[in-house]
N, C-alpha and C positions, 0 to 999 in steps of 0.2 A: 526454391525460396517462397514462392507463392502457397504452395501446398502447405509447407511448413508453417507459415503465418497463419494460415487457416485452421489448422489443426491448434496452434496456440490459442486462437481466438474461442475455438469449440472447447478446449480445456477450460478457459476462464468462463465459459458460460456454464459449464458441468459444475464447476466450483460453486457459483451463484445459485444454482438449483439444488445443490446438496448431493449431486451424484459424484462422489469423489473417486469410486473406481473408474468410472469413465473418464474422469478428468485426468487421473494419472495416466491412463492408457493413451489418451490423446496427446498428453505431454511428451512421453516418450517416444511416440511416433514423430513428433515434431522434432524433438532432439536429434533422433537418428538422422534426419534429412538435412540438418545444419552443419557447415564447417565448424570447426573447434573454435575458431576464433571470430564467429559471426556475431556482430552486434545483436542481432535477434535472439541468439541463443541465451544472451543475458536476460532479455525480455521473457524468455520463456521459463527461465529459472525463477524470474519474479512471480510467474503464476505458480511455479512449484513451492514457493514459500507460501502463497495463499492456501494452495491445498493443505500443506502442513498444518498451518494455523486453523484453518477451518475445521480439519479433521482431528485436531489435537494430537498430531503426530509430531512430537519435538524433535524425533532423530531426522525424520523425512525434512522438515522445514528446515533443520540445520544443515542437512546435505546439499540442499539447493542454495543456502547462503554460501557455503564454500564453495561449490561450484561456480557461482557467479564470480566470487572473489578470485578464483582462479584464472578465468577469462579475462576480467578487467586487468589482473596484474599483468598478463602476458600481453594484452593489446598495448598497454602503455601509452595511450592516447588520451586526448579530451574525452571525457565521458559522453556517450551518446544519448539519445532520446531514451532508448531502451534501458541504459544502464542507470539513468537518472529515476525512471520507474521502479527499477529493481531496488535502488536506494529507499523509495518509499516503503517497499515491502520489507527491507532490511531493518528499518527503523520500528516497524510493526513487530518484527521477529525479537528484536532486542527489548522492547517493552515487555513482550510476552515472557521473556527470560528474566524481567526484572532488573535489566541492565539499563537503568533510565538514565545515569549520566552519560553513558556511550550513545544512546539513543538521541538524546538532546544534542549532544557534540556533533554527531554525524549530520542529523538534520540542519543545525545551524550552518555547518560548512558546505552543506549541498545547495542551499538556498540561493547562493550568488550564481551558481551554474544554472540552477533552474530557471531563475528569474531571466538570465540571459537568452534562453530559449524562447521565451515569450509564449509559452503553453500555459494559459491561465489555469486550466483544470489541474495539470500537474504540479504548479505552483500553490495552488489551493490546497491540494492534498498533502503536499509537504509540510505545508504550514500547519495544516490540522494534526499530522502526526507529532510535529514538533511541538504543539501546544499541548498534546496529550503527554509526551515524554517530560515536558518542564513541569507540568503538573505532578506528575508521578515522582518527580526526583524532589519535590518538595516547593518548587518556585512557582507558586500561583499567580503572583502578580505578573511575572514574565510570560506565564501561560495565558492569561487573559489578554495581555497585550498583543501575543502572536494571534491569538484566535480572532481578536477585532480586526486584524489586517487581512482577513480572508474575504473572498467576494467583492473585492473593491475595483476589478477591472471593467465590471458591467458585461463581461461575457456569460453566456447562458452555462450553468454547472450541469454536469452530467448526474444522473439519479444516484449513481454511487457516492459521488463526492457531496451531494445534499445529504444523503444517508449518513455518511461519515460525520459531517459537521453537526448533526443532530446527535449522533452517539457520542461524540467529544463533548458537545454542551451538556449532555446528561452526565458524563463523568465530572466536569468542571463545577456543575451545580449541585451535585449530590450532597455534599457535605452541609451546605447552607440552606437548600430548598429540596426536600425530596419529592414533593409533588411535581415541581417543574422537571426534575431530573426522569421522573417516571413519564412525563408528557414527551420529553424528548426523544426518550428511548422508544416509546411506542410510534412516535412520528417516524423515527428511523426505520422501524419495521414496517410501517405501512408504504413509505416511499418504495422500499425494495419489493414488498409484496405487490405493490401497484404495477412495477415494471417487471413482474415474473422474474425477480433476481433472488427468491428465497425458495428452497426446496421444501 
């Protein structure tokens, strides 16, 4: 389990540095070490979705979504921490497939479970993906309302979540203020670059 978790973390790092070949290799080595219904397995599939999205490999991302769905269906339990993070990745995948209504509905349904877990970073990330989905389905008022509820816990956000917040802010403001949108997007890239999270 420890080795599998380490390989999954390594795969995530490779995604952020842009080395998708190494990311896939570490991911599949991690999967091989895990029991079929291990909660961590779903977390590994979450990273797989991220690989597919970053590498623009729609088939790979979709296969990771299906794999996660199969494990969750067979576990038939309250969703674990790893499954909720997989949910964030699934929402991002739905958005990438232009299935915005589904993305918004899935994120909204998951928020109560995420909130109960009391993980501020996970909660903010789900809210940010929900805000993006709501905006892209055409509900800008709900999107802005959701966006304003992020970062209210007082907990320190991770660099990835801060970058995500700036990326979503760029999306939400692009139609009305192109200059601000460009600023937010530039800041998102700067945050990731400063953390060594871009290849």
